[in-house]
C-alpha positions as CSV (number, residue, x, y, z in Angstrom):
1,M,-10.5,-24.3,74.9
2,N,-11.4,-27.7,74.4
3,Q,-11.3,-29.5,71.0
4,E,-14.5,-30.1,69.2
5,R,-15.2,-33.7,68.5
6,I,-17.4,-34.9,65.7
7,L,-18.0,-38.3,65.4
8,V,-18.2,-39.7,61.1
9,I,-20.6,-42.4,60.7
10,E,-19.6,-43.3,57.6
11,D,-19.2,-47.0,55.4
12,N,-17.4,-45.8,52.6
13,R,-13.7,-45.0,53.0
14,D,-13.1,-42.3,50.9
15,N,-16.0,-40.6,51.7
16,L,-14.5,-41.5,55.8
17,E,-11.1,-40.3,54.7
18,L,-12.6,-37.2,52.9
19,V,-14.4,-35.7,55.9
20,R,-11.7,-36.8,58.3
21,F,-9.4,-34.3,56.8
22,L,-11.5,-31.9,55.7
23,L,-12.8,-32.3,59.4
24,E,-8.4,-32.1,60.8
25,R,-7.5,-29.5,59.0
26,A,-10.5,-27.3,60.1
27,G,-9.0,-28.0,64.0
28,Y,-11.5,-30.6,65.0
29,A,-11.1,-34.5,66.5
30,V,-12.4,-36.9,64.3
31,L,-14.0,-39.8,66.1
32,E,-15.1,-42.8,63.0
33,A,-17.4,-45.9,62.5
34,A,-18.1,-47.4,59.3
35,N,-21.4,-49.2,60.5
36,G,-24.6,-48.3,62.7
37,A,-23.6,-50.2,65.6
38,D,-20.5,-49.3,66.2
39,G,-21.2,-45.7,66.2
40,W,-24.7,-46.0,68.3
41,N,-21.7,-46.9,70.4
42,L,-19.1,-44.4,70.3
43,A,-22.3,-41.6,70.8
44,Q,-23.3,-43.1,73.8
45,R,-19.5,-43.9,75.3
46,E,-18.0,-40.4,73.7
47,L,-20.8,-38.3,73.5
48,P,-19.7,-36.3,70.5
49,D,-20.2,-32.5,70.2
50,L,-21.8,-33.7,66.6
51,I,-22.5,-36.2,64.7
52,L,-21.7,-36.7,60.9
53,L,-24.5,-39.8,59.4
54,D,-24.5,-41.7,56.8
55,M,-28.3,-42.7,55.9
56,S,-27.1,-45.9,53.8
57,I,-24.9,-47.5,56.5
58,P,-25.0,-51.8,57.3
59,E,-26.3,-53.0,61.0
60,I,-28.3,-49.7,61.5
61,D,-28.9,-47.7,58.5
62,G,-28.6,-44.6,59.5
63,W,-32.4,-43.4,59.0
64,V,-33.4,-45.9,62.0
65,L,-30.5,-44.2,64.0
66,A,-30.9,-40.9,64.1
67,G,-34.6,-41.6,65.6
68,R,-32.8,-44.0,68.3
69,L,-29.7,-40.7,69.0
70,K,-32.8,-38.5,69.0
71,A,-35.2,-40.4,71.2
72,D,-32.6,-41.7,73.6
73,P,-32.4,-39.0,76.9
74,V,-28.5,-39.1,76.5
75,T,-28.0,-38.2,72.8
76,H,-30.8,-36.0,72.4
77,L,-29.4,-33.2,72.2
78,I,-26.1,-34.1,69.5
79,P,-27.1,-32.3,66.6
80,V,-27.0,-34.5,63.9
81,V,-26.8,-34.3,60.5
82,A,-27.0,-36.3,57.7
83,I,-24.3,-36.0,55.3
84,T,-25.6,-38.1,52.0
85,G,-26.3,-38.8,47.9
86,H,-29.7,-39.8,48.6
87,T,-30.4,-36.2,47.1
88,L,-33.8,-37.1,44.9
89,P,-36.8,-34.1,45.3
90,G,-38.3,-34.7,49.5
91,D,-35.2,-36.8,51.0
92,R,-34.0,-34.0,52.9
93,Q,-37.1,-33.4,54.7
94,R,-37.2,-37.3,54.9
95,T,-33.5,-36.8,56.7
96,L,-35.1,-34.4,58.9
97,D,-38.5,-36.4,59.3
98,A,-35.8,-39.2,61.0
99,G,-34.5,-37.3,63.3
100,C,-31.6,-35.1,62.1
101,D,-30.9,-31.4,62.5
102,G,-29.6,-30.8,59.3
103,Y,-28.6,-32.1,56.0
104,I,-25.2,-31.8,53.8
105,S,-25.5,-33.6,50.2
106,K,-23.0,-36.0,48.6
107,P,-20.8,-35.2,46.6
108,L,-19.1,-33.0,49.2
109,D,-18.7,-28.7,48.1
110,V,-15.6,-29.0,50.0
111,I,-14.8,-25.0,50.0
112,D,-18.1,-24.9,52.5
113,F,-17.9,-27.6,54.1
114,S,-15.9,-26.4,57.2
115,A,-18.3,-23.4,57.1
116,K,-21.1,-26.0,57.2
117,I,-20.1,-28.0,60.3
118,K,-18.8,-24.1,61.6
119,T,-22.6,-23.3,62.0
120,Y,-24.0,-27.1,62.7
121,L,-21.2,-26.3,66.0
122,S,-22.6,-22.9,66.5
123,K,-26.5,-23.7,66.9
124,A,-25.8,-26.3,69.2
125,D,-23.8,-23.7,71.7
126,A,-26.8,-21.8,71.6
127,A,-29.6,-24.3,72.5
């Protein structure tokens, strides 16, 4: 069985390191991008199994990037999950409207994080 690959698009180094640690501990391969342009290029080239997308990233923000990923025939089937500090009422729906398939709020619940990732990957496998 191949190791599932997750692209994390996150500009905050501390957040990226935490997410990478949690994902690698759960057995996933991690690809990283610190801005939307690099994230777009990696997604196109690597076709990861899942994309974790911070919504407030430089160059191409997460709101725009989610829509681009879902509009592109090469990447439209890759699940995109917002991983964001935008937690005001309506922000979850706003991320879904932008094209995200799911939503994880920051600060992360490190106890439940791996289970959430597994759920998103399982939904993608079932599709």
